[in-house]
KEKOLTOR-999317 format. One line per field, with one value per residue: residue in three letters; chain; x, y, z of N, C-alpha, C in turn. Coordinates in Angstrom, 2 decimals, padded with zeros to 5 digits. Example, Ala and Ser with C-alpha at 12.3 -4.5 7.8 and 13.67 -1.06 7.14 Angstrom:
res	(ALA	SER)
chain	(A	A)
n.east	(013.19	012.85)
n.north	(-005.69	-002.25)
n.up	(007.80	007.08)
ca.east	(012.30	013.67)
ca.north	(-004.50	-001.06)
ca.up	(007.80	007.14)
c.east	(013.20	012.90)
c.north	(-003.30	000.03)
c.up	(007.80	007.87)
***
This chain:
res	(MET	LYS	THR	LEU	GLN	GLU	LYS	TYR	GLN	ASP	LEU	LYS	SER	TYR	ILE	GLN	SER	GLN	GLY	SER	ALA	VAL	VAL	ALA	PHE	SER	GLY	GLY	VAL	ASP	SER	THR	PHE	LEU	LEU	ARG	VAL	ALA	HIS	ASP	VAL	LEU	GLY	GLU	ARG	VAL	LEU	ALA	VAL	THR	ALA	SER	SER	CYS	SER	PHE	PRO	GLU	ARG	GLU	LEU	ASN	GLU	ALA	LYS	ALA	PHE	CYS	GLN	ALA	ASN	GLY	ILE	ARG	HIS	LEU	VAL	VAL	ARG	SER	GLU	GLU	LEU	GLU	ILE	GLU	GLY	PHE	ARG	HIS	ASN	PRO	LYS	ASN	ARG	CYS	TYR	LEU	CYS	LYS	HIS	GLU	LEU	PHE	GLU	LYS	ILE	TRP	GLY	VAL	ALA	LYS	GLU	GLU	GLY	LEU	ASN	ALA	VAL	LEU	GLU	GLY	SER	ASN	THR	ASP	ASP	ASN	GLY	ASP	TYR	ARG	PRO	GLY	LEU	ILE	ALA	VAL	LYS	GLU	LEU	GLY	VAL	LEU	SER	PRO	LEU	ARG	HIS	ALA	ASP	LEU	ASN	LYS	GLU	GLU	ILE	ARG	THR	LEU	SER	LYS	GLU	LEU	GLY	LEU	PRO	THR	TRP	ASP	LYS	GLN	SER	PHE	ALA	CYS	LEU	SER	SER	ARG	PHE	VAL	TYR	GLY	GLU	THR	ILE	ASN	GLU	GLU	ARG	LEU	SER	MET	VAL	ASP	ARG	ALA	GLU	GLN	LEU	LEU	LEU	ASP	GLU	GLY	PHE	HIS	GLN	VAL	ARG	VAL	ARG	ILE	HIS	GLY	ASN	ILE	ALA	ARG	ILE	GLU	ILE	ASP	PRO	LYS	GLU	PHE	SER	ARG	LEU	LEU	LEU	ILE	ARG	ARG	ARG	VAL	ASP	GLU	ALA	PHE	ARG	SER	TYR	GLY	PHE	GLN	TYR	VAL	THR	LEU	ASP	LEU	GLY	GLY	TYR	ARG	THR	GLY	SER	MET	ASN	GLU	GLY	LEU	GLN	MET	SER	GLU	ALA	SER	GLU	LYS	MET	PHE	GLU)
chain	(A	A	A	A	A	A	A	A	A	A	A	A	A	A	A	A	A	A	A	A	A	A	A	A	A	A	A	A	A	A	A	A	A	A	A	A	A	A	A	A	A	A	A	A	A	A	A	A	A	A	A	A	A	A	A	A	A	A	A	A	A	A	A	A	A	A	A	A	A	A	A	A	A	A	A	A	A	A	A	A	A	A	A	A	A	A	A	A	A	A	A	A	A	A	A	A	A	A	A	A	A	A	A	A	A	A	A	A	A	A	A	A	A	A	A	A	A	A	A	A	A	A	A	A	A	A	A	A	A	A	A	A	A	A	A	A	A	A	A	A	A	A	A	A	A	A	A	A	A	A	A	A	A	A	A	A	A	A	A	A	A	A	A	A	A	A	A	A	A	A	A	A	A	A	A	A	A	A	A	A	A	A	A	A	A	A	A	A	A	A	A	A	A	A	A	A	A	A	A	A	A	A	A	A	A	A	A	A	A	A	A	A	A	A	A	A	A	A	A	A	A	A	A	A	A	A	A	A	A	A	A	A	A	A	A	A	A	A	A	A	A	A	A	A	A	A	A	A	A	A	A	A	A	A	A	A	A	A	A	A	A	A	A	A	A	A	A	A	A	A	A	A	A	A	A	A	A)
n.east	(-080.64	-081.87	-082.22	-084.63	-083.53	-081.76	-083.30	-084.70	-082.53	-081.36	-083.65	-083.76	-081.19	-081.69	-083.43	-082.23	-080.07	-081.65	-081.88	-083.87	-087.49	-090.96	-093.34	-096.22	-098.87	-101.20	-102.11	-102.16	-101.10	-098.61	-097.99	-097.60	-095.36	-093.53	-093.09	-092.83	-089.86	-088.56	-088.62	-087.01	-084.81	-084.30	-085.45	-086.16	-086.26	-087.94	-091.47	-094.82	-097.47	-100.98	-103.99	-107.29	-110.15	-113.55	-113.52	-111.93	-112.24	-113.17	-112.54	-109.94	-108.40	-108.22	-106.78	-104.30	-103.45	-103.45	-101.21	-098.90	-098.85	-098.49	-095.95	-094.13	-093.78	-093.81	-096.69	-099.11	-102.24	-103.83	-106.13	-107.61	-109.73	-111.05	-113.38	-113.76	-111.94	-111.80	-113.92	-113.47	-115.49	-117.17	-115.88	-113.91	-111.81	-109.22	-109.50	-107.73	-105.61	-106.08	-106.63	-104.36	-102.39	-103.54	-103.26	-100.28	-099.43	-099.97	-098.66	-096.02	-095.81	-095.97	-093.86	-091.81	-092.14	-091.36	-088.63	-087.84	-086.43	-087.33	-090.25	-092.12	-093.99	-095.92	-096.44	-096.28	-094.13	-095.87	-098.14	-097.39	-098.52	-101.04	-103.76	-103.09	-103.42	-102.47	-099.55	-098.74	-098.84	-097.32	-094.92	-094.59	-094.14	-091.90	-092.46	-090.93	-091.01	-089.97	-090.41	-090.73	-088.58	-086.93	-087.84	-089.84	-092.58	-096.09	-096.54	-094.02	-093.55	-095.80	-094.46	-092.06	-093.14	-094.31	-092.39	-090.84	-092.79	-095.46	-098.49	-100.38	-099.59	-101.03	-103.15	-106.10	-106.28	-106.65	-108.03	-109.04	-112.40	-113.41	-112.68	-114.82	-116.54	-117.90	-116.12	-117.38	-119.59	-121.15	-119.59	-120.48	-121.06	-122.81	-123.13	-120.82	-120.92	-122.53	-121.14	-119.38	-120.55	-121.54	-119.60	-118.21	-120.39	-119.84	-117.35	-117.50	-118.90	-117.21	-115.73	-112.82	-111.59	-112.76	-115.02	-117.34	-118.80	-120.33	-122.72	-124.64	-127.98	-127.16	-125.73	-122.38	-121.12	-117.90	-115.85	-113.71	-113.82	-114.29	-115.64	-118.10	-120.19	-120.88	-121.70	-123.87	-125.41	-126.16	-127.63	-130.08	-130.08	-127.90	-128.85	-131.09	-130.22	-128.34	-130.31	-131.39	-129.54	-129.36	-129.35	-130.71	-130.99	-129.18	-126.27	-123.88	-120.66	-119.75	-117.12	-115.59	-113.30	-111.27	-108.17	-108.73	-110.91	-112.99	-111.55	-111.54	-114.04	-113.18	-111.38	-112.60	-114.41	-112.32	-111.38	-113.28	-114.07	-111.79	-112.56	-114.18	-112.54)
n.north	(004.50	003.57	000.67	-001.68	-002.88	-001.34	001.09	000.14	000.03	002.55	003.92	002.30	003.63	006.23	006.18	005.36	007.24	009.31	008.63	008.25	008.01	008.77	007.23	007.87	005.89	004.14	001.73	001.45	000.20	001.36	002.53	000.65	-000.96	001.34	001.55	-001.02	-001.22	000.79	-000.16	-002.28	-000.99	000.69	-000.48	-000.02	002.39	003.44	004.57	003.54	005.60	005.81	007.58	008.08	008.38	009.48	009.27	007.39	004.07	001.08	-001.13	-000.88	000.79	-001.53	-003.53	-002.13	-001.99	-004.68	-005.23	-004.24	-005.43	-008.17	-007.76	-007.09	-003.92	-000.56	001.17	003.88	005.17	008.07	010.46	012.22	014.55	015.66	017.16	018.69	020.81	024.05	024.95	022.66	020.79	022.11	021.20	022.14	023.10	022.54	020.92	018.43	019.15	021.18	018.78	017.05	018.71	019.37	016.79	016.34	017.86	017.05	014.68	015.57	016.52	014.16	013.02	014.59	014.34	011.81	012.07	011.87	011.99	012.57	012.85	010.66	009.83	007.93	008.98	008.13	008.13	008.19	010.09	012.37	013.21	014.20	016.03	016.97	018.65	018.10	017.43	019.59	020.51	018.67	019.39	022.01	021.42	020.25	017.12	014.24	012.36	009.36	007.63	008.61	010.16	008.16	007.67	005.57	004.06	003.15	000.37	-000.67	-000.53	-002.47	-004.70	-005.06	-005.32	-007.61	-009.44	-009.23	-010.37	-009.02	-008.94	-006.87	-006.56	-006.96	-005.63	-003.58	-000.30	002.76	005.68	008.33	008.63	011.00	011.89	010.87	012.61	015.17	018.53	021.17	020.10	019.28	017.64	015.15	013.48	011.47	011.15	010.17	007.74	006.45	006.18	004.94	002.05	001.52	001.00	-001.25	-003.21	-003.77	-004.58	-006.81	-008.64	-009.25	-007.85	-006.18	-003.85	-000.71	002.08	004.49	007.07	009.92	011.98	014.15	012.73	010.48	007.40	006.91	004.32	003.05	000.50	-002.33	-002.66	-005.42	-006.44	-005.74	-007.34	-009.25	-007.66	-006.68	-009.10	-009.03	-006.77	-006.25	-006.63	-004.94	-002.72	-002.23	-002.28	-000.01	002.01	001.41	002.62	005.36	006.48	007.89	007.27	004.72	004.02	003.26	003.54	003.64	003.99	002.84	001.95	004.49	006.41	009.50	010.41	012.29	014.64	015.15	016.69	018.80	019.68	020.13	022.20	024.27	024.49	025.40	028.21	029.21	029.61	031.67	033.71)
n.up	(-068.10	-065.18	-063.68	-062.39	-059.60	-059.31	-058.59	-056.36	-054.68	-054.68	-053.21	-050.40	-049.50	-049.55	-047.72	-045.40	-044.94	-043.52	-041.10	-038.68	-038.86	-039.13	-040.79	-042.76	-042.74	-044.47	-045.14	-048.19	-051.00	-051.88	-049.38	-047.40	-048.93	-048.61	-045.87	-044.95	-046.74	-045.01	-042.51	-042.77	-043.28	-041.39	-038.88	-035.17	-035.68	-036.81	-037.02	-037.93	-038.45	-038.50	-039.84	-038.71	-039.51	-040.68	-043.11	-044.16	-044.67	-042.04	-042.71	-044.19	-042.11	-040.28	-041.31	-041.64	-039.09	-038.54	-040.35	-039.16	-036.71	-037.37	-038.40	-036.50	-036.42	-034.92	-034.17	-034.35	-034.09	-035.15	-034.54	-037.18	-037.98	-040.86	-041.32	-039.43	-040.39	-041.44	-043.99	-045.67	-045.65	-047.91	-049.98	-051.56	-054.43	-053.61	-051.51	-050.92	-050.32	-047.94	-046.32	-046.18	-045.22	-042.46	-041.75	-042.00	-040.61	-037.84	-037.72	-038.11	-035.11	-033.85	-034.64	-033.51	-030.83	-030.60	-030.95	-033.77	-037.21	-039.60	-041.82	-043.76	-046.91	-049.19	-052.02	-055.49	-059.02	-060.72	-059.76	-060.05	-062.71	-062.36	-060.96	-058.02	-055.21	-052.65	-052.56	-052.74	-050.20	-048.63	-049.84	-048.86	-045.88	-045.68	-045.71	-046.77	-049.94	-050.45	-052.46	-054.82	-055.33	-055.79	-058.07	-058.38	-059.94	-059.84	-060.91	-060.82	-057.95	-057.52	-058.21	-056.78	-054.42	-054.41	-054.99	-052.42	-050.86	-050.10	-048.89	-050.34	-052.85	-054.87	-054.15	-054.61	-055.80	-053.57	-052.52	-050.10	-048.98	-049.56	-052.08	-053.86	-054.11	-056.08	-056.89	-054.84	-053.94	-051.38	-048.28	-045.92	-043.05	-043.27	-045.81	-046.78	-045.27	-047.02	-049.25	-048.48	-047.65	-050.08	-051.41	-049.98	-050.19	-053.26	-052.94	-051.35	-053.20	-054.80	-056.57	-057.95	-058.39	-057.54	-057.64	-056.10	-057.22	-056.14	-056.92	-056.28	-055.43	-057.12	-057.70	-059.05	-060.55	-060.94	-062.25	-063.54	-066.76	-067.67	-066.18	-066.27	-067.15	-065.04	-063.11	-064.29	-063.91	-061.25	-060.77	-059.98	-057.04	-056.58	-057.15	-055.24	-052.95	-052.95	-053.04	-050.36	-048.98	-049.52	-052.04	-055.01	-057.45	-059.39	-061.41	-064.01	-064.85	-068.30	-069.01	-067.11	-064.36	-063.34	-062.17	-060.26	-061.75	-060.79	-061.20	-063.97	-064.56	-063.37	-065.11	-067.34	-066.75	-066.29	-068.97	-070.24	-069.18	-070.11	-072.72	-072.51	-072.04)
ca.east	(-081.85	-081.61	-082.72	-085.56	-082.77	-080.85	-084.19	-084.71	-081.21	-081.59	-084.71	-083.12	-079.91	-082.36	-084.39	-081.07	-079.77	-082.63	-081.27	-084.86	-088.53	-092.09	-094.00	-097.34	-099.22	-102.69	-102.01	-102.32	-100.03	-097.66	-097.23	-097.10	-094.14	-092.59	-093.34	-091.66	-088.57	-088.28	-088.50	-086.16	-083.68	-084.18	-085.76	-086.93	-086.03	-089.15	-092.79	-095.85	-098.42	-102.31	-104.76	-108.35	-111.39	-114.77	-113.34	-111.34	-112.77	-112.74	-111.53	-108.23	-107.68	-107.81	-105.62	-103.16	-103.14	-103.07	-099.70	-097.69	-098.71	-097.89	-094.19	-093.49	-093.42	-094.27	-097.65	-099.83	-103.44	-104.22	-107.49	-107.80	-111.25	-111.09	-114.70	-113.72	-111.14	-112.53	-114.14	-113.21	-117.05	-117.72	-115.36	-113.35	-110.83	-107.84	-109.92	-106.89	-104.37	-106.34	-106.69	-103.32	-101.69	-103.66	-102.60	-098.97	-098.88	-100.15	-097.75	-094.86	-095.72	-095.80	-092.23	-090.93	-092.25	-090.79	-087.52	-087.21	-085.94	-088.35	-091.44	-092.05	-095.06	-095.98	-096.69	-094.94	-094.09	-097.56	-098.93	-096.95	-099.22	-102.67	-103.89	-102.64	-102.89	-101.77	-098.54	-098.15	-099.05	-096.31	-093.46	-094.34	-094.52	-090.55	-092.14	-090.27	-091.40	-088.97	-090.79	-090.85	-086.89	-086.18	-088.27	-090.58	-093.81	-097.01	-096.40	-093.00	-094.06	-096.24	-093.51	-091.10	-093.55	-094.96	-090.78	-091.00	-094.22	-096.29	-100.01	-100.57	-098.63	-102.06	-104.43	-106.98	-105.89	-107.37	-108.15	-109.88	-113.63	-114.01	-112.58	-115.75	-117.42	-117.95	-115.68	-118.32	-120.47	-120.87	-119.37	-120.63	-120.95	-124.17	-122.95	-119.49	-121.33	-123.46	-120.16	-118.75	-121.63	-121.78	-118.25	-118.23	-120.95	-119.48	-115.77	-118.16	-119.45	-115.91	-115.31	-111.60	-111.02	-114.15	-115.37	-118.57	-118.69	-121.48	-123.33	-126.20	-128.52	-126.78	-124.51	-121.53	-120.41	-116.68	-115.27	-113.26	-114.92	-114.31	-116.49	-119.53	-121.07	-120.98	-122.46	-125.62	-126.07	-126.51	-127.98	-131.29	-129.63	-127.21	-130.11	-131.97	-129.23	-128.03	-131.43	-131.71	-128.39	-129.92	-129.21	-132.04	-130.13	-127.94	-125.62	-122.66	-120.07	-119.39	-115.56	-114.63	-112.35	-110.02	-108.02	-108.87	-111.95	-113.42	-110.66	-111.84	-114.63	-112.59	-110.30	-113.55	-114.49	-111.24	-111.36	-114.86	-113.62	-110.46	-113.21	-115.00	-111.72)
ca.north	(004.55	002.89	-000.81	-001.36	-003.30	-000.11	001.81	-000.14	000.37	004.20	003.79	001.91	004.46	007.51	006.12	004.90	008.52	010.01	007.91	007.56	008.30	008.22	006.72	008.28	004.63	004.12	000.49	000.76	-000.57	002.23	003.20	-000.60	-000.95	002.07	001.05	-002.24	-000.94	001.76	-000.96	-003.33	-000.46	001.79	-001.28	000.48	003.93	003.89	004.52	004.03	006.45	005.94	008.81	007.52	009.59	009.05	009.21	006.28	002.80	000.45	-002.30	-000.13	000.74	-002.73	-004.16	-001.68	-002.44	-006.03	-005.89	-003.65	-006.44	-009.08	-007.63	-006.22	-002.66	000.39	001.75	004.69	005.62	009.48	010.93	013.19	014.44	016.44	017.67	019.91	021.91	025.37	024.97	021.21	020.29	022.42	020.48	023.09	022.69	022.20	020.18	017.40	020.41	021.24	017.75	017.04	019.72	019.06	015.67	016.10	018.51	016.34	013.54	016.06	016.78	012.87	012.76	015.57	013.79	010.48	012.34	010.96	013.24	012.70	012.20	010.09	009.64	007.16	009.10	007.80	008.79	008.24	010.73	013.64	013.87	014.25	017.22	016.10	019.52	017.43	017.41	020.89	020.64	017.72	020.17	023.20	020.89	019.39	015.71	013.73	011.38	008.35	006.56	009.56	010.32	006.98	007.06	004.43	004.24	002.03	-000.92	-001.03	-001.14	-003.97	-005.69	-005.05	-005.78	-009.34	-009.98	-009.24	-011.04	-008.55	-009.12	-005.54	-006.26	-006.56	-004.69	-002.43	001.13	003.37	006.70	008.50	008.30	012.19	011.95	010.46	013.80	016.52	019.55	022.09	019.24	019.34	016.16	015.21	011.59	010.59	011.08	009.55	006.64	006.06	005.90	003.72	001.01	001.13	000.11	-002.30	-004.10	-004.25	-005.45	-008.11	-009.27	-009.72	-006.79	-006.04	-002.15	-000.23	003.58	004.64	008.26	010.70	012.91	014.68	011.49	009.58	006.85	006.29	003.07	002.56	-000.90	-002.58	-002.96	-006.56	-006.92	-005.19	-008.04	-009.33	-006.54	-006.91	-010.19	-008.69	-005.27	-005.86	-006.46	-003.89	-001.38	-002.14	-001.86	001.23	002.89	001.61	003.48	006.82	006.94	007.72	006.53	004.12	004.27	002.11	004.41	002.88	004.42	001.92	002.84	005.23	007.30	010.59	010.71	013.57	015.95	015.28	017.80	020.20	020.27	020.53	023.44	025.35	024.92	026.36	029.07	029.99	029.79	032.89	035.16)
ca.up	(-067.47	-063.85	-063.54	-061.17	-058.67	-058.74	-058.05	-054.96	-054.00	-054.08	-051.81	-049.27	-049.19	-049.35	-046.56	-044.44	-044.75	-042.58	-039.86	-038.45	-039.56	-039.31	-042.08	-042.74	-043.26	-044.94	-045.62	-049.16	-051.90	-051.89	-048.19	-047.02	-049.28	-048.09	-044.81	-045.12	-046.51	-044.28	-041.33	-043.18	-043.38	-039.81	-037.24	-034.18	-035.37	-037.54	-036.40	-038.50	-038.07	-039.43	-039.59	-038.47	-039.92	-041.39	-044.68	-043.93	-043.73	-041.00	-043.23	-044.43	-040.60	-039.51	-042.38	-041.32	-037.73	-039.01	-041.24	-038.32	-035.81	-037.96	-038.79	-035.49	-036.41	-033.89	-035.03	-033.73	-034.80	-034.71	-035.02	-037.90	-038.61	-041.77	-041.55	-038.84	-040.79	-042.14	-045.51	-046.26	-045.62	-049.04	-051.17	-052.61	-055.52	-052.95	-050.39	-050.27	-049.81	-046.54	-045.36	-045.89	-044.21	-041.19	-041.22	-041.82	-039.04	-036.49	-037.55	-037.37	-033.95	-033.30	-034.79	-032.43	-029.57	-030.73	-031.52	-035.13	-037.84	-040.93	-042.19	-045.20	-047.32	-050.21	-053.28	-056.45	-059.98	-061.35	-058.76	-060.53	-063.64	-062.09	-059.77	-056.66	-054.31	-051.29	-052.63	-052.51	-048.44	-048.58	-050.10	-047.67	-044.75	-045.82	-045.64	-047.87	-050.87	-050.95	-053.55	-056.06	-055.01	-056.35	-059.53	-059.00	-060.51	-059.29	-061.85	-060.35	-056.75	-057.13	-058.55	-055.82	-053.34	-054.66	-054.57	-050.68	-050.25	-049.09	-049.28	-050.77	-054.22	-055.95	-053.65	-055.10	-055.42	-052.90	-052.10	-049.21	-049.48	-049.86	-053.27	-054.40	-054.54	-057.23	-056.29	-054.51	-053.23	-049.51	-047.64	-044.37	-042.29	-043.94	-047.33	-046.61	-045.08	-048.25	-050.11	-047.72	-047.52	-051.29	-052.06	-049.17	-050.96	-054.56	-052.45	-050.75	-054.24	-055.13	-057.81	-057.52	-058.15	-057.16	-056.99	-056.31	-057.10	-055.69	-057.83	-056.02	-055.38	-058.05	-057.40	-060.38	-060.14	-061.78	-062.12	-064.53	-067.96	-067.96	-064.99	-066.37	-067.35	-063.61	-062.50	-064.37	-063.39	-060.04	-060.93	-059.19	-055.82	-055.91	-057.09	-054.26	-051.62	-052.99	-052.71	-049.21	-048.35	-049.74	-053.33	-055.58	-058.77	-059.51	-062.51	-064.05	-065.69	-069.33	-068.92	-066.49	-063.21	-063.55	-061.09	-060.66	-062.93	-060.55	-062.08	-065.26	-064.66	-063.14	-066.21	-068.31	-066.37	-066.41	-070.28	-070.73	-068.86	-070.98	-073.81	-072.59	-071.29)
c.east	(-081.24	-082.60	-083.72	-084.98	-081.93	-081.84	-084.35	-083.51	-081.21	-082.45	-084.35	-081.86	-080.44	-082.96	-083.24	-080.42	-080.61	-082.21	-082.83	-086.41	-089.99	-092.74	-095.55	-098.14	-101.09	-103.14	-102.61	-100.83	-098.71	-097.07	-096.88	-095.91	-093.03	-092.39	-092.44	-090.42	-087.75	-087.72	-087.44	-084.81	-083.37	-084.61	-086.52	-086.83	-087.22	-090.46	-093.68	-096.99	-099.72	-103.26	-106.29	-109.21	-112.72	-114.69	-112.55	-112.16	-112.39	-111.83	-110.17	-107.75	-106.98	-106.69	-104.43	-102.34	-102.57	-101.51	-098.63	-097.62	-098.51	-096.40	-093.66	-093.06	-094.35	-095.60	-098.59	-100.76	-103.78	-105.37	-107.38	-109.15	-111.35	-112.44	-114.70	-112.74	-112.09	-112.50	-114.03	-114.72	-117.53	-117.15	-114.65	-112.01	-109.76	-108.18	-108.49	-105.64	-104.74	-106.29	-104.98	-102.36	-101.90	-102.84	-101.20	-098.52	-098.91	-098.90	-096.11	-094.65	-095.70	-094.08	-091.50	-090.99	-091.48	-089.12	-087.00	-087.30	-086.40	-089.49	-091.69	-093.69	-095.03	-096.45	-095.66	-094.65	-095.29	-098.61	-098.41	-097.68	-100.70	-102.84	-103.88	-102.47	-102.45	-100.48	-098.04	-097.96	-097.66	-094.84	-093.40	-093.80	-092.92	-091.20	-091.59	-091.00	-090.44	-089.14	-090.52	-089.30	-086.33	-086.65	-089.00	-092.02	-094.87	-096.87	-095.04	-092.84	-094.41	-095.41	-092.44	-091.79	-094.25	-093.30	-090.45	-091.73	-095.07	-097.63	-100.69	-100.48	-099.98	-103.13	-105.06	-106.27	-106.79	-107.38	-109.38	-111.41	-114.13	-113.71	-113.71	-116.76	-117.17	-117.45	-116.91	-119.30	-120.40	-120.76	-119.73	-120.61	-121.63	-123.48	-121.71	-119.88	-122.19	-122.46	-119.63	-119.96	-121.74	-120.57	-118.03	-119.06	-120.56	-118.06	-116.46	-118.22	-118.12	-115.33	-113.76	-111.34	-112.64	-113.80	-116.63	-118.47	-120.12	-121.66	-124.58	-126.70	-128.42	-125.56	-123.57	-120.71	-119.29	-115.98	-114.39	-114.21	-115.08	-115.37	-117.97	-120.70	-121.71	-121.76	-124.11	-126.08	-126.69	-127.30	-129.17	-130.89	-128.95	-128.09	-130.72	-131.23	-128.70	-128.77	-131.45	-130.40	-128.71	-129.66	-130.25	-132.07	-129.29	-127.22	-124.07	-122.05	-119.36	-117.84	-114.91	-113.97	-111.39	-109.62	-108.53	-110.06	-112.84	-112.91	-111.21	-113.15	-114.23	-111.71	-111.53	-114.19	-113.87	-111.08	-112.48	-114.54	-112.63	-111.25	-113.50	-113.97	-111.58)
c.north	(003.48	001.62	-000.82	-002.18	-002.03	001.07	001.62	000.27	001.66	004.46	003.85	003.04	005.97	007.59	005.83	006.58	009.62	009.55	007.74	008.38	007.99	007.99	007.02	006.81	004.51	002.64	-000.01	000.13	000.35	002.46	001.67	-000.68	000.03	002.09	-000.36	-002.20	-000.13	000.90	-001.91	-002.53	000.21	000.95	-000.39	001.59	004.16	003.62	004.66	004.75	006.33	006.80	007.80	008.73	008.67	008.71	008.22	004.93	001.87	-000.32	-002.03	-000.06	-000.76	-003.59	-003.22	-001.98	-003.83	-006.50	-004.86	-005.02	-007.41	-008.80	-006.82	-004.79	-001.80	001.01	002.42	005.10	007.05	009.86	012.18	013.66	015.96	017.44	018.57	020.84	022.81	025.02	023.79	020.69	020.98	022.04	021.19	022.52	022.06	021.45	018.93	018.18	020.31	019.98	017.16	017.58	019.82	018.05	015.62	016.85	017.94	015.03	014.26	016.12	015.20	012.70	013.66	015.15	012.53	010.75	011.60	012.22	013.37	012.20	011.75	009.57	008.98	007.54	008.44	008.49	009.12	009.23	012.28	013.89	013.93	015.67	016.72	017.73	019.27	017.43	018.57	021.25	019.83	018.49	021.33	022.73	020.11	017.88	015.03	012.46	010.29	007.79	007.29	009.51	009.26	006.41	005.77	004.23	002.91	000.47	-001.55	-001.37	-002.29	-004.70	-006.24	-005.78	-007.60	-009.89	-010.24	-010.01	-010.36	-008.40	-008.13	-005.64	-006.12	-006.30	-003.88	-001.25	001.88	004.85	007.32	008.70	009.97	012.44	011.47	011.63	015.00	017.65	020.37	021.23	018.75	017.57	016.34	013.85	010.92	010.23	010.03	008.12	005.67	005.53	004.75	002.38	000.42	000.24	-000.98	-003.59	-004.52	-005.26	-006.92	-009.02	-009.74	-009.07	-006.12	-004.66	-001.43	001.01	003.83	006.26	008.85	011.86	013.51	013.27	010.74	008.95	006.16	005.28	003.18	001.19	-001.20	-003.21	-004.46	-007.29	-006.47	-006.31	-008.92	-008.90	-006.50	-007.91	-009.85	-007.25	-004.94	-005.53	-005.32	-002.66	-001.02	-001.89	-000.60	002.48	002.90	002.50	004.93	007.21	006.87	006.98	005.78	003.79	003.13	003.52	003.69	002.96	003.76	002.96	003.34	006.11	008.41	011.17	012.17	015.01	015.87	016.51	019.12	020.79	020.94	021.98	024.60	025.61	025.66	027.83	030.22	030.28	031.31	033.87	035.97)
c.up	(-066.34	-063.92	-062.34	-059.72	-058.30	-058.19	-056.42	-054.25	-053.24	-052.94	-050.82	-048.81	-048.76	-047.88	-045.25	-044.10	-043.96	-041.55	-038.75	-039.09	-039.00	-040.53	-042.06	-043.42	-043.40	-045.08	-047.14	-049.82	-051.82	-050.51	-047.77	-047.55	-048.76	-046.51	-044.56	-045.46	-045.44	-042.62	-041.34	-042.82	-041.80	-038.69	-036.75	-034.43	-036.64	-036.77	-037.81	-037.83	-039.05	-038.82	-039.45	-038.71	-040.57	-042.74	-044.94	-043.52	-042.77	-041.26	-043.64	-042.71	-040.01	-040.14	-041.93	-040.11	-037.77	-039.24	-040.08	-037.29	-036.02	-038.25	-037.65	-035.62	-035.39	-034.78	-034.18	-034.78	-034.18	-035.17	-035.90	-038.61	-039.37	-041.89	-040.46	-039.33	-041.46	-043.48	-046.31	-046.48	-047.03	-050.14	-051.83	-053.87	-054.79	-051.39	-049.90	-049.71	-048.18	-045.70	-045.16	-045.09	-042.81	-040.81	-041.03	-040.75	-037.92	-036.68	-037.45	-035.86	-033.28	-033.59	-034.23	-031.16	-029.42	-030.89	-032.96	-035.95	-039.19	-040.94	-043.53	-045.47	-048.71	-051.83	-054.36	-057.91	-060.77	-060.70	-059.56	-061.98	-063.62	-061.19	-058.62	-055.72	-053.34	-051.42	-052.44	-050.79	-048.19	-048.81	-049.01	-046.28	-044.15	-045.46	-047.19	-048.74	-051.39	-052.52	-054.79	-056.33	-055.71	-057.78	-059.69	-059.02	-059.86	-059.71	-060.75	-058.98	-056.39	-057.54	-057.45	-054.33	-053.53	-054.39	-053.07	-050.17	-049.48	-049.67	-050.05	-052.46	-054.85	-055.31	-054.54	-054.89	-054.40	-052.33	-050.81	-049.78	-049.77	-051.38	-054.26	-054.77	-055.62	-056.45	-056.20	-054.22	-051.85	-048.85	-046.40	-044.12	-042.97	-045.08	-047.34	-046.37	-046.37	-049.47	-049.52	-048.01	-048.99	-052.01	-051.27	-050.01	-052.10	-054.07	-052.07	-051.85	-055.03	-056.36	-056.80	-057.19	-058.57	-056.97	-057.08	-055.74	-056.80	-056.37	-057.06	-054.98	-055.99	-057.42	-058.61	-060.03	-061.32	-061.43	-063.03	-065.64	-068.04	-067.11	-065.19	-066.52	-065.94	-062.78	-062.80	-064.40	-062.20	-059.86	-060.05	-057.72	-055.42	-056.21	-055.78	-052.96	-051.60	-052.68	-051.23	-048.34	-048.43	-050.79	-053.98	-057.33	-058.93	-060.93	-062.61	-065.38	-066.91	-069.71	-068.42	-065.31	-064.21	-062.43	-061.47	-061.40	-062.36	-061.23	-063.18	-065.62	-064.13	-064.48	-067.50	-068.23	-066.48	-068.22	-070.68	-070.09	-069.50	-072.40	-073.89	-071.97	-072.42)
***
């Protein structure tokens, strides 16, 4: 089994072998680490591209811009409005595939215009075990996943990020706001704004890892169970604020924060279907 430093060296060698690249950069833990390593290795032959859309909070976009500016990294923001993709608003099971396919086609267009050899994205080995249809688009379009290639998981990426002095080493995990919707439930600008405002409120209150899942007119809050008691102290203020955003009911998920919780319903549905085959 390779040590963490050996994996890190493998990562740098793999990126170096591409010669030049565009990095799909969201400003999150994984893509920030990937971009930093790519810039260390490739220098001016790397370009960061961030997609701006209504499912990507402005705070995340601003952090991405600030990181590139502070580190002297070339950065381009492209508009990628997934709500205009046919079928996306209906939130089908392959929603993430539709989005990623459209996004990476645009990024490949940028790469070709800039004369850059590869497109890199930041999924890690922890993403291999969940339902990730977006990775199908990654494979189809020839986008490279250096962190998975180097066999790096989230915890290892955080450790290396801390060693590199990256501000994102302990940043909360983030996924686009469309992932807060139940499959089959309509996604639109108004409801995305409701989720964004609700999560921003909780972040402003100091909660570290936050998800506000939307089920019709119900908000389901996911936070670290260790912070349940703190939320209860401000429950009236949170309830009033959420209702002002458009939610009718506000709930706390006793299971706490976990990635991909919307996929739990998908798995239960598939299991039920098999029972009646």
